[in-house]
PyMOL Python script that loads the backbone (N, CA, C, O; Angstrom):
from pymol import cmd

cmd.read_pdbstr("""\
ATOM      1  N   MET A   1       3.933  -2.998  16.231  1.00  0.00           N
ATOM      2  CA  MET A   1       3.927  -4.343  15.674  1.00  0.00           C
ATOM      3  C   MET A   1       2.810  -4.497  14.634  1.00  0.00           C
ATOM      4  O   MET A   1       3.023  -5.072  13.567  1.00  0.00           O
ATOM      5  N   ARG A   2       1.606  -3.971  14.960  1.00  0.00           N
ATOM      6  CA  ARG A   2       0.497  -4.047  13.999  1.00  0.00           C
ATOM      7  C   ARG A   2       0.836  -3.298  12.718  1.00  0.00           C
ATOM      8  O   ARG A   2       0.474  -3.724  11.621  1.00  0.00           O
ATOM      9  N   LEU A   3       1.541  -2.168  12.874  1.00  0.00           N
ATOM     10  CA  LEU A   3       1.931  -1.398  11.697  1.00  0.00           C
ATOM     11  C   LEU A   3       2.854  -2.214  10.805  1.00  0.00           C
ATOM     12  O   LEU A   3       2.696  -2.220   9.584  1.00  0.00           O
ATOM     13  N   LEU A   4       3.815  -2.899  11.408  1.00  0.00           N
ATOM     14  CA  LEU A   4       4.746  -3.729  10.647  1.00  0.00           C
ATOM     15  C   LEU A   4       3.995  -4.829   9.895  1.00  0.00           C
ATOM     16  O   LEU A   4       4.256  -5.070   8.716  1.00  0.00           O
ATOM     17  N   LEU A   5       3.067  -5.491  10.575  1.00  0.00           N
ATOM     18  CA  LEU A   5       2.292  -6.552   9.929  1.00  0.00           C
ATOM     19  C   LEU A   5       1.429  -6.002   8.793  1.00  0.00           C
ATOM     20  O   LEU A   5       1.311  -6.623   7.736  1.00  0.00           O
ATOM     21  N   ALA A   6       0.831  -4.835   9.018  1.00  0.00           N
ATOM     22  CA  ALA A   6       0.014  -4.220   7.971  1.00  0.00           C
ATOM     23  C   ALA A   6       0.877  -3.879   6.766  1.00  0.00           C
ATOM     24  O   ALA A   6       0.454  -4.072   5.626  1.00  0.00           O
ATOM     25  N   PHE A   7       2.074  -3.376   7.005  1.00  0.00           N
ATOM     26  CA  PHE A   7       2.992  -3.026   5.925  1.00  0.00           C
ATOM     27  C   PHE A   7       3.419  -4.270   5.156  1.00  0.00           C
ATOM     28  O   PHE A   7       3.480  -4.244   3.927  1.00  0.00           O
ATOM     29  N   ILE A   8       3.714  -5.354   5.859  1.00  0.00           N
ATOM     30  CA  ILE A   8       4.096  -6.618   5.212  1.00  0.00           C
ATOM     31  C   ILE A   8       2.951  -7.139   4.358  1.00  0.00           C
ATOM     32  O   ILE A   8       3.168  -7.580   3.229  1.00  0.00           O
ATOM     33  N   ASP A   9       1.719  -7.093   4.892  1.00  0.00           N
ATOM     34  CA  ASP A   9       0.543  -7.534   4.125  1.00  0.00           C
ATOM     35  C   ASP A   9       0.373  -6.687   2.875  1.00  0.00           C
ATOM     36  O   ASP A   9       0.039  -7.206   1.809  1.00  0.00           O
ATOM     37  N   TRP A  10       0.602  -5.374   3.002  1.00  0.00           N
ATOM     38  CA  TRP A  10       0.471  -4.467   1.869  1.00  0.00           C
ATOM     39  C   TRP A  10       1.484  -4.830   0.786  1.00  0.00           C
ATOM     40  O   TRP A  10       1.145  -4.887  -0.396  1.00  0.00           O
ATOM     41  N   ILE A  11       2.730  -5.076   1.198  1.00  0.00           N
ATOM     42  CA  ILE A  11       3.772  -5.447   0.235  1.00  0.00           C
ATOM     43  C   ILE A  11       3.430  -6.776  -0.433  1.00  0.00           C
ATOM     44  O   ILE A  11       3.579  -6.926  -1.646  1.00  0.00           O
ATOM     45  N   ARG A  12       2.969  -7.740   0.365  1.00  0.00           N
ATOM     46  CA  ARG A  12       2.571  -9.044  -0.200  1.00  0.00           C
ATOM     47  C   ARG A  12       1.467  -8.885  -1.226  1.00  0.00           C
ATOM     48  O   ARG A  12       1.513  -9.486  -2.299  1.00  0.00           O
ATOM     49  N   GLY A  13       0.478  -8.077  -0.894  1.00  0.00           N
ATOM     50  CA  GLY A  13      -0.635  -7.842  -1.811  1.00  0.00           C
ATOM     51  C   GLY A  13      -0.168  -7.215  -3.111  1.00  0.00           C
ATOM     52  O   GLY A  13      -0.628  -7.598  -4.187  1.00  0.00           O
ATOM     53  N   ARG A  14       0.743  -6.253  -3.021  1.00  0.00           N
ATOM     54  CA  ARG A  14       1.265  -5.620  -4.232  1.00  0.00           C
ATOM     55  C   ARG A  14       2.029  -6.624  -5.064  1.00  0.00           C
ATOM     56  O   ARG A  14       1.881  -6.669  -6.285  1.00  0.00           O
ATOM     57  N   ARG A  15       2.853  -7.438  -4.400  1.00  0.00           N
ATOM     58  CA  ARG A  15       3.656  -8.424  -5.115  1.00  0.00           C
ATOM     59  C   ARG A  15       2.751  -9.442  -5.809  1.00  0.00           C
ATOM     60  O   ARG A  15       2.987  -9.820  -6.956  1.00  0.00           O
ATOM     61  N   GLN A  16       1.705  -9.881  -5.087  1.00  0.00           N
ATOM     62  CA  GLN A  16       0.783 -10.876  -5.637  1.00  0.00           C
ATOM     63  C   GLN A  16       0.065 -10.321  -6.870  1.00  0.00           C
ATOM     64  O   GLN A  16      -0.083 -11.019  -7.873  1.00  0.00           O
ATOM     65  N   ARG A  17      -0.378  -9.067  -6.790  1.00  0.00           N
ATOM     66  CA  ARG A  17      -1.051  -8.455  -7.934  1.00  0.00           C
ATOM     67  C   ARG A  17      -0.105  -8.379  -9.124  1.00  0.00           C
ATOM     68  O   ARG A  17      -0.513  -8.603 -10.264  1.00  0.00           O
ATOM     69  N   ARG A  18       1.165  -8.061  -8.857  1.00  0.00           N
ATOM     70  CA  ARG A  18       2.142  -7.954  -9.932  1.00  0.00           C
ATOM     71  C   ARG A  18       2.349  -9.321 -10.581  1.00  0.00           C
ATOM     72  O   ARG A  18       2.456  -9.426 -11.802  1.00  0.00           O
ATOM     73  N   LEU A  19       2.404 -10.372  -9.751  1.00  0.00           N
ATOM     74  CA  LEU A  19       2.604 -11.716 -10.274  1.00  0.00           C
ATOM     75  C   LEU A  19       1.408 -12.170 -11.103  1.00  0.00           C
ATOM     76  O   LEU A  19       1.558 -12.977 -12.021  1.00  0.00           O
ATOM     77  N   GLU A  20       0.233 -11.661 -10.789  1.00  0.00           N
ATOM     78  CA  GLU A  20      -0.966 -12.017 -11.547  1.00  0.00           C
ATOM     79  C   GLU A  20      -1.020 -11.300 -12.891  1.00  0.00           C
ATOM     80  O   GLU A  20      -1.952 -11.503 -13.669  1.00  0.00           O
ATOM     81  N   GLY A  21      -0.038 -10.475 -13.159  1.00  0.00           N
ATOM     82  CA  GLY A  21       0.044  -9.821 -14.456  1.00  0.00           C
ATOM     83  C   GLY A  21      -0.564  -8.436 -14.504  1.00  0.00           C
ATOM     84  O   GLY A  21      -0.664  -7.838 -15.575  1.00  0.00           O
ATOM     85  N   GLU A  22      -0.968  -7.925 -13.365  1.00  0.00           N
ATOM     86  CA  GLU A  22      -1.508  -6.566 -13.350  1.00  0.00           C
ATOM     87  C   GLU A  22      -0.338  -5.592 -13.377  1.00  0.00           C
ATOM     88  O   GLU A  22       0.501  -5.589 -12.477  1.00  0.00           O
ATOM     89  N   THR A  23      -0.291  -4.774 -14.408  1.00  0.00           N
ATOM     90  CA  THR A  23       0.855  -3.867 -14.571  1.00  0.00           C
ATOM     91  C   THR A  23       0.427  -2.413 -14.435  1.00  0.00           C
ATOM     92  O   THR A  23       0.976  -1.535 -15.100  1.00  0.00           O
ATOM     93  N   THR A  24      -0.554  -2.159 -13.572  1.00  0.00           N
ATOM     94  CA  THR A  24      -1.035  -0.797 -13.368  1.00  0.00           C
ATOM     95  C   THR A  24       0.072   0.042 -12.725  1.00  0.00           C
ATOM     96  O   THR A  24       0.652  -0.345 -11.711  1.00  0.00           O
ATOM     97  N   GLN A  25       0.347   1.177 -13.324  1.00  0.00           N
ATOM     98  CA  GLN A  25       1.319   2.105 -12.768  1.00  0.00           C
ATOM     99  C   GLN A  25       0.568   3.203 -12.016  1.00  0.00           C
ATOM    100  O   GLN A  25      -0.397   3.762 -12.537  1.00  0.00           O
ATOM    101  N   TYR A  26       1.005   3.513 -10.798  1.00  0.00           N
ATOM    102  CA  TYR A  26       0.359   4.551 -10.017  1.00  0.00           C
ATOM    103  C   TYR A  26       1.234   5.798 -10.009  1.00  0.00           C
ATOM    104  O   TYR A  26       2.436   5.720  -9.756  1.00  0.00           O
ATOM    105  N   SER A  27       0.635   6.931 -10.284  1.00  0.00           N
ATOM    106  CA  SER A  27       1.377   8.184 -10.166  1.00  0.00           C
ATOM    107  C   SER A  27       1.203   8.706  -8.737  1.00  0.00           C
ATOM    108  O   SER A  27       0.282   8.299  -8.028  1.00  0.00           O
ATOM    109  N   ALA A  28       2.085   9.599  -8.327  1.00  0.00           N
ATOM    110  CA  ALA A  28       2.077  10.076  -6.948  1.00  0.00           C
ATOM    111  C   ALA A  28       0.808  10.851  -6.604  1.00  0.00           C
ATOM    112  O   ALA A  28       0.433  10.920  -5.434  1.00  0.00           O
ATOM    113  N   ASP A  29       0.141  11.435  -7.597  1.00  0.00           N
ATOM    114  CA  ASP A  29      -1.068  12.195  -7.302  1.00  0.00           C
ATOM    115  C   ASP A  29      -2.346  11.398  -7.580  1.00  0.00           C
ATOM    116  O   ASP A  29      -3.442  11.958  -7.609  1.00  0.00           O
ATOM    117  N   ASP A  30      -2.194  10.107  -7.779  1.00  0.00           N
ATOM    118  CA  ASP A  30      -3.349   9.212  -7.941  1.00  0.00           C
ATOM    119  C   ASP A  30      -4.116   9.186  -6.617  1.00  0.00           C
ATOM    120  O   ASP A  30      -3.507   9.020  -5.560  1.00  0.00           O
ATOM    121  N   PRO A  31      -5.442   9.346  -6.659  1.00  0.00           N
ATOM    122  CA  PRO A  31      -6.225   9.346  -5.399  1.00  0.00           C
ATOM    123  C   PRO A  31      -5.996   8.100  -4.549  1.00  0.00           C
ATOM    124  O   PRO A  31      -5.959   8.189  -3.321  1.00  0.00           O
ATOM    125  N   TRP A  32      -5.841   6.935  -5.190  1.00  0.00           N
ATOM    126  CA  TRP A  32      -5.604   5.704  -4.434  1.00  0.00           C
ATOM    127  C   TRP A  32      -4.289   5.794  -3.657  1.00  0.00           C
ATOM    128  O   TRP A  32      -4.220   5.387  -2.498  1.00  0.00           O
ATOM    129  N   VAL A  33      -3.245   6.331  -4.302  1.00  0.00           N
ATOM    130  CA  VAL A  33      -1.939   6.459  -3.645  1.00  0.00           C
ATOM    131  C   VAL A  33      -2.045   7.410  -2.459  1.00  0.00           C
ATOM    132  O   VAL A  33      -1.535   7.117  -1.378  1.00  0.00           O
ATOM    133  N   LEU A  34      -2.705   8.548  -2.658  1.00  0.00           N
ATOM    134  CA  LEU A  34      -2.864   9.513  -1.564  1.00  0.00           C
ATOM    135  C   LEU A  34      -3.627   8.889  -0.405  1.00  0.00           C
ATOM    136  O   LEU A  34      -3.295   9.123   0.757  1.00  0.00           O
ATOM    137  N   GLN A  35      -4.646   8.098  -0.717  1.00  0.00           N
ATOM    138  CA  GLN A  35      -5.435   7.426   0.318  1.00  0.00           C
ATOM    139  C   GLN A  35      -4.563   6.447   1.104  1.00  0.00           C
ATOM    140  O   GLN A  35      -4.660   6.372   2.329  1.00  0.00           O
ATOM    141  N   GLN A  36      -3.714   5.702   0.403  1.00  0.00           N
ATOM    142  CA  GLN A  36      -2.839   4.738   1.078  1.00  0.00           C
ATOM    143  C   GLN A  36      -1.836   5.455   1.971  1.00  0.00           C
ATOM    144  O   GLN A  36      -1.552   5.002   3.080  1.00  0.00           O
ATOM    145  N   ILE A  37      -1.298   6.576   1.489  1.00  0.00           N
ATOM    146  CA  ILE A  37      -0.339   7.349   2.296  1.00  0.00           C
ATOM    147  C   ILE A  37      -1.018   7.860   3.554  1.00  0.00           C
ATOM    148  O   ILE A  37      -0.453   7.771   4.644  1.00  0.00           O
ATOM    149  N   GLU A  38      -2.238   8.401   3.413  1.00  0.00           N
ATOM    150  CA  GLU A  38      -2.959   8.899   4.587  1.00  0.00           C
ATOM    151  C   GLU A  38      -3.245   7.784   5.583  1.00  0.00           C
ATOM    152  O   GLU A  38      -3.114   7.980   6.792  1.00  0.00           O
ATOM    153  N   LYS A  39      -3.630   6.629   5.088  1.00  0.00           N
ATOM    154  CA  LYS A  39      -3.911   5.490   5.967  1.00  0.00           C
ATOM    155  C   LYS A  39      -2.631   5.078   6.708  1.00  0.00           C
ATOM    156  O   LYS A  39      -2.663   4.791   7.904  1.00  0.00           O
ATOM    157  N   PHE A  40      -1.522   5.052   5.993  1.00  0.00           N
ATOM    158  CA  PHE A  40      -0.238   4.691   6.579  1.00  0.00           C
ATOM    159  C   PHE A  40       0.168   5.695   7.660  1.00  0.00           C
ATOM    160  O   PHE A  40       0.641   5.308   8.728  1.00  0.00           O
ATOM    161  N   GLU A  41      -0.022   7.000   7.372  1.00  0.00           N
ATOM    162  CA  GLU A  41       0.316   8.033   8.360  1.00  0.00           C
ATOM    163  C   GLU A  41      -0.555   7.911   9.609  1.00  0.00           C
ATOM    164  O   GLU A  41      -0.071   8.105  10.724  1.00  0.00           O
ATOM    165  N   ARG A  42      -1.851   7.586   9.426  1.00  0.00           N
ATOM    166  CA  ARG A  42      -2.734   7.402  10.597  1.00  0.00           C
ATOM    167  C   ARG A  42      -2.237   6.233  11.456  1.00  0.00           C
ATOM    168  O   ARG A  42      -2.250   6.311  12.684  1.00  0.00           O
ATOM    169  N   GLU A  43      -1.801   5.155  10.803  1.00  0.00           N
ATOM    170  CA  GLU A  43      -1.276   4.003  11.558  1.00  0.00           C
ATOM    171  C   GLU A  43      -0.011   4.408  12.320  1.00  0.00           C
ATOM    172  O   GLU A  43       0.187   3.985  13.459  1.00  0.00           O
ATOM    173  N   LEU A  44       0.837   5.217  11.703  1.00  0.00           N
ATOM    174  CA  LEU A  44       2.070   5.647  12.361  1.00  0.00           C
ATOM    175  C   LEU A  44       1.774   6.450  13.638  1.00  0.00           C
ATOM    176  O   LEU A  44       2.513   6.349  14.617  1.00  0.00           O
ATOM    177  N   LYS A  45       0.715   7.231  13.627  1.00  0.00           N
ATOM    178  CA  LYS A  45       0.397   8.083  14.765  1.00  0.00           C
ATOM    179  C   LYS A  45      -0.148   7.313  15.959  1.00  0.00           C
ATOM    180  O   LYS A  45      -0.170   7.845  17.069  1.00  0.00           O
ATOM    181  N   ARG A  46      -0.587   6.075  15.760  1.00  0.00           N
ATOM    182  CA  ARG A  46      -1.139   5.275  16.863  1.00  0.00           C
ATOM    183  C   ARG A  46      -0.077   4.879  17.848  1.00  0.00           C
ATOM    184  O   ARG A  46      -0.371   4.205  18.835  1.00  0.00           O
TER     185      ARG A  46
END
""", "prot")
cmd.dss("prot")
cmd.show_as("cartoon", "prot")
cmd.util.cbc("prot")
cmd.orient("prot")
């Protein structure tokens, strides 16, 4: 359940940033993207 809520918050945050006009594109090998994937995988393992 916590994972679902964290995922929803993450999506909301991305949507909000997009609405604010931030058009940053992330590539798959961007350190921030890799960090988010690792954090997500750690949550999945709980």
